N, C-alpha and C positions, 0 to 999 in steps of 0.2 A: 278717658282722657285725663291727664293730670298736668298741673303746672310744673311739678317736679315729682319725685318718687314718694313724697310724704304728703303733699297737699292735693286732695282731689278737687277738680273743678266742678262747680255747681252750675246746673243748667237753669237759666231763666228765660222767660218769654216776653216779647214785646209786641204791642199792636200799633201799627202806623195807621191811625184812624183818620180816614178822609171823609169828606162830605158825600162823595159818590164814587163807588168803585169803578164805574164805567167812564165817568167824566169828572175826575177830581179837580176841585179848585182850591181846597183848603185842607190843611193838616192840623190835627189836634195836638197841642203840647200841654204838658202838665208840670207844675212847679213843685218840687219835692219839699217836704218838711222834715223827713227822717231818712236815714240817720243824720246826725248833725254835720258830718263831713260832706254830705250831699245836699243839705238844706239850701234852698234858694236856687238850685240848678234846675234846668228844664230837661224833661225826658219824654220818651214815649211811655205810655202806660203799660203796665205788666208786672211780672214778679216771678218769684221762685216756683219751680216745678217741685211738688211734693213727692216723696217716695211713693212709688206705685201709681203715680198719676201720669197720664200722657201729656206731652207738651200742649196739644190743642185743648184738652180739658182744662189744663192749668191756665191757659190764656183766657178762655171764657170765664173761668172762676175769678181770676185776678181783675179783669175789667169790670165784672159785675161788683166785686167788693170795693174796688177803688173809685169807680165812676158811677155805679148804679145803673148801668145800661147793658143791654144784650147786643152782641155784634154778629155780623156775617163776615166770614173771612174771605179774603181774596188771595192773591198770589203770595207765595213765600218770597221774602226779600233775602236772597242769598248773601251770606257773609264770606269773608276771605279765609276762614279757618276750615280745616277738615270737618265735614258734617254741615257745611254752610253756616256756621255760627259766627257771631260777632264777638270779639274779645271785650270783656268788661273787667279790666284790671287783671290781676293774677289769679283770682279765685272764682271768677264767673265767666260763662259764655252765654250768649243770647241768640235765640231763634226769633226772627221777626216776620210777621205777616201783615199785609195790607188788610184793612178792615173798614167796615162802615157800621154805624149804629142802626139797628133795626127796631129797638124798643127802648124808650126812655130818653131823657135829656141828660147829657153828661154833667156831673157835678163832682167837685173835689171832696169825696167822702172820706177816703183813707189815704194817708201818706202824702197828700198834696193839699195845697191851700189855694191854688188858682189854676184854672184851665184857660187856654187861649187858642182860638182858631187862627192859624197863620195862612195867609194867601200864599200860593205856590211861588209867587215872585218875591216873597219876603220871608222865607223859611228861617232865616238867621236873625229875625227880629228879637229873639230871646237868647239868653245865655245858656245854650245847651250844655249839659254835662259833657266833659271831654270824651267819654266813651261813646256817647250817643252821636257826636258830631259826624263821624264817618258814615253812620247810618243815614243821617239827614242829608249828607252830600250825595249818597247813592239815591235816596228818595227824590232829590231835586231832579236828577237825570231821568229816573224811572217815571216820575209823575208828569214831567213835561211831555213825554211821548203820548200821554193820554189826554192832553189838554183839549178843552173845547175850542173850536175855531172862533 
């Protein structure tokens, strides 16, 4: 996949970390510190897939590096692009999965300075990065289906 014939699109992965995959009530958001163009914006944790690395391996690695936790993956959150990716500007596409923490307490270790658990009724309480907002909108619909009574 390419944005045009000269610029390859790089794959990144993101984790929509909820408090419970079966009965989610909250979503974890992370405030970026780098690069400066994204600093202060909120996003789903994750990062770039390295050459030769599978997207799932990259997601586990990135979440461990950024938040210091191990996760269990749930359903893939399909995006609108071919391959079910989400567009992140002209240079990146993201694959997103639901996830829950299975080991550790999330902390802003790398690339973030704050984490915030958002109730499902208030997912827009932070200033999401523009590229993450369509994903959050999809998560609002998807996670409401799994709401506890």
